[in-house]
N, C-alpha and C positions, 0 to 999 in steps of 0.2 A: 613482892608483887602481890596483887590482890585481884580476884575476879569479882566484879561488881555487876549485879543483876540489872539489866536494862529493859527487858520485856519478857512477858510470859503470856502465851495466847494459844488457843486451840486450833490445831491444823487438821485433825482427823478424829472421827467419832470413836475409833478404836485405836489399836497400837499404831503409832507413827514410827516408820522404819529408818528413814534417812533424811538428811538435809545437806544442801550444797549452796554456796554463794555463787552468784553470776560472776563472770570474769571482771566486770567493772565494779563489783561490790555493791551495786545499787539494789539488787534483788536477791531473794533466797528461794530455793525450790525445796519443798518437802514432799514426802510420799509415805503411803502407809497401807494399812489393811483394807481401806475402803476402795482400793484399786485405782486411786487417783494420784496424780502428781500436781501440786499447786504452787503457784508463784506468789510471793509476798514482797511488798515494798520494805526495804530496810529502813527508810527514813520514818515511816509511819507504822510499819508492821501490819498493814492492811492487805487484804486479798486483792490480787491483780487479775489473774486468769488461771485456767485449769486445763491440764492435759487429761483427756478422757478417752480410753480405748482398751485398757486391759480388763480382763475378766476376774482376776484375783489380785491379791496384795502386790503392790509395787514396792520392791525391796531395794532398788538401786537406781540412781540418777547420775548421768554424766553430762557435762556441758562443754561444748567446743570452745576453744580459746578465743575464737573470733565472735562468740556470742550469737551465732546464727543457728546452731543446732543443739538439740537435747536428745539423749538416748535414755531409755528406761528398761529395766529388767524386772520380771514378775514371777510370781508363783504359778502363773498360767503357762510357764515354760517358754514364753515368747519375749522378744525384745522389739522395741519400737523406736524408730528414728522420727523426730519431730522438727518442725520449724519452730524455733524457740520463741519467736515473737508472736506468731499467729496461732500456735498450738495445733497447726495442721499436721495430721499424720502423713509422713512421707513414705514410710516403708515399715511393714510388720514382718518379722522373720522368726521362724521356728527351727527346731532341730535339736534342742536340748531335751533331755528325758526327765528332768526334775527342775526344781525351783532355780531360777536365776537369782544369784545372791549378790553379785558385784558388777559394777560398770565403771569405765573410765575412758576418757579421751586422751590421746597422746598429746604432748605439748605442741607438736606441729599441727594438730587438728585434723590429720588425714586418716587416722585409724582410731576406732573405738574397740575396747576389749570388754568381754563379759565372761563371767564364770558361773558355774552351776554346782548344785549338790550332786550331780551325776559324775563329778570328777573331771569334767571337761571345760575347756576354754574356747570361746569363739572370738574371732576377729572380724570386724566389719570395716571395709575400706571405703572411704568416701566416694560416692557415686555408684556403689554396688547395691544390688537388691538381695544379697545372700550373705550368709556367714561362712567363714572358714573355721570349722570346729575340729578340735583335736583333743585326744585324751591327755590330760596333764597330771592328774593325781589319782590315787586309788579311791579317795573318798571326797567329801565336800571341799570345794574350792571357794573360799570366802573373801579372797583379797586379790586384786590385780593392780599393778602399779607400773607405769612407763618410766624409763630412764629419761633424764633431761633432754637428750638428743633424739628421743623417740625410737631408737634402734632396738631397745631391749624391753622385755616385759617380765616382771617378777610376779610369781603366783605363790599362794600359801593357803593353808586351811586345816581341816581336821587331820591329825597326824602331824608330825613335827618337821616335815620336809618342805624346804623352800627351794623353788626352782627359778631359773632365769632362761628366757627364750629369745631367740632371734626373731624380730617382728617380720622381717622380709621373708624369711624361709619357713618360719614356724618350727624350727628345730631347737632342741635344748642346747644351751651353752654351758650351764653350770647348775649344780644343786648341792645342798648340804642339809644336815639335820640341825635344827635349832632346839634350844632347851624347851622342855614341856611337851605336852601331848597335843596341843592345838595352837598353831601359829595363827592367831586371829587376824593379823594384818602385817603386811610388810610394805615398806616405802623406800624408794631410791633417795639417798641423801645427795649423791652425785653420781657420776658415771662409774665410779669405782666401788662405792659402798652402799649397802642396804641397811635399813633399820628394821628390826622385827620385834613384835610383841606377842607374847603367849597369853593364853587364858589364865595361866597360873600366876601371871604377873612378872615374868622374866622380860627384861628389855635387853636386846642384843644388837651388836654391830657385826655385820657380815661383809667381808672384804675380798678382793682379789679378782674382780671382774675383768680387769685389763688383760689378764692372762687366762681368761675363761675358767677361772677357779672361783669358788665361793667357800670361804672359811670363816669360822667363828673367831673373831678377834677380841671381842669384849662382851661380857654379859654380867648382869646383876639382877637380883630380885628386888623390886621396889616395895613389895608388900601392899597392904591395904586391900580394898575390895577388888574383885576381878574386873579387868577391863572388858569392854564390849566392842569399841570401835575407836579408830584413831585417824588423825590427819596431820600432815606437816605443811609448813610454809616454805616453798623453795627459796634458797638463799639465806635462810635463818637457821638457828639451832633450836627453835622451839617446836614442840610437839603438843598437840591437844588430844585428849582421849576422854571418852565417856567410861564411867565405871558404875558398878551397882550403887545406886543412890547418889550419883553426882558426876562431876567432871574434874579433870586435872590438867594442869600445864606442866610439861617436863622440859628441862634443859637437856638437849641431846649431848652436849659436850661433857657434862658432868654426870649424865644419866640420873638426875635427881628431880624430885617433884619440887616445883618452885611456887605453885599456887594451886588451890583447889576450892571447890564450892560444893556444898551438899544440897540435896533435894529430899523431899519426902517420898519420892518415887524410886523404888528399888530398880525397876526395869528401865534403865537409860540405854538407848540404842545408838542410832546414827549421830555423828558429830561432824561439824564443818566449821571452817574459819574463813573470815573475810580475806581477800587478797593482800591487804596491808597488815594483817595479823592483829588488828585492833579489836575484833569481835569474835566471839566463840558462840556457836549455836549448837544445841543438842535437843533431840526429840526422844520421847519415851512412851512407856506402856499406857500412860494416861491420855495419849493423843495430843499432848501439848508440846509446843516448842518454847524453849527458854534461851535467852540471849544474854550473854555477859560481855562486859568490856574488861580488858586487862589493864589495870592501873599499876603504874610503876611507883 
């Protein structure tokens, strides 16, 4: 496999923090330290429209599966719900005491989750104008991921504890310690298993959720530069991640790197993949977005 560069363009005058593809794969949304989230055409990589409303860096973007809504989280400690097509601000909510670092919509599209450096997680239920905020971890929470049926939420961050929560009740269902000191990201592979990656480069499979347990079943250190962000494609065994100075594609069945591309920028941050898995996008400290295709 080979990652082949398709485009490189500026999306932010300062650090760009995150990138996501729209559910139909026709657009990308980037955000960064200029306090904006911006939409780009995937066919031409030209600017389409802008979400403007935060006061500080926008660090996280989530898009509803039906393509109607977007949510953003910021260093100004607020989250905003937007009309995705018009960029109209529908609701701005506060309650976090520190930077909002992660955001995600449930596959069902009825709940969005946010996490903060204050160790807390917030749930927004569609139609509400408030957040349900609860203490999740002792330190920074940098990752939130919904299960395929939207009933569970996994969280991870600084410290090596990974937790799973019941979305309906907000109660903890399971937790475990993953290898390393910082579990930078965790993702549901299916209703039973989680994938977790640490800053030190450990990749792990955590299992047992059908019995409200979470156990480390397989782990290995893949080596190379430390990872910064990762994303998976539901229904496949592929994982994309950004690392210092580049991006990588991993096969989750073998826990092996199958493709990688290097950049001249050490600070590579958010990463996203198209719904069909054909494109990988990553943003970095130079304010640019880079897009690769995966060639077999």
